N, C-alpha and C positions, 0 to 999 in steps of 0.2 A: 504494500500500500504506500502510496506517495501522497503527502498532503502539503499544501502551500497555505500560509497564513500571513496576516499582517501583524507583526510583533507589537505594533503600537496599539492594537485592539485586543489581543489575546496573548497570554503568556504560554510558554512551552509547557509549564506545569498544568495549566488548564486543559491544554490539548491532550496531554498524557492521561489526565483524569477522565476525560471524555472517552478516549480510546479504551482505557482500562474497563470502563463500564460495559463495553461490548464483549470483553473476554480477557483472558490472560495475555500479557505482553511478554514475548520471549526475547526480543532484541529491539533496540532503538538506535537510530543514527540520525543526527541532526546536522544540518549544514546552514551556514550563513552565506548570503550572496557575496561575491567578490567585491572588494572596495570599488573597483573600476565600474562594475555593473551598477552599483548604487549611484555613483557620480553620473554615469550616463543617463540614468532615469531622471535625476534631478535636473540636469542641463540638457 
């Protein structure tokens, strides 16, 4: 499963709690966007 979220609106902990309510979590990997990608979105 792959999820995208706005970290300004929801925390990683909130997302994990929501997913955990669906069933047991066996592994989690989180990535932040590259700095260059963020700058490109802003400008």
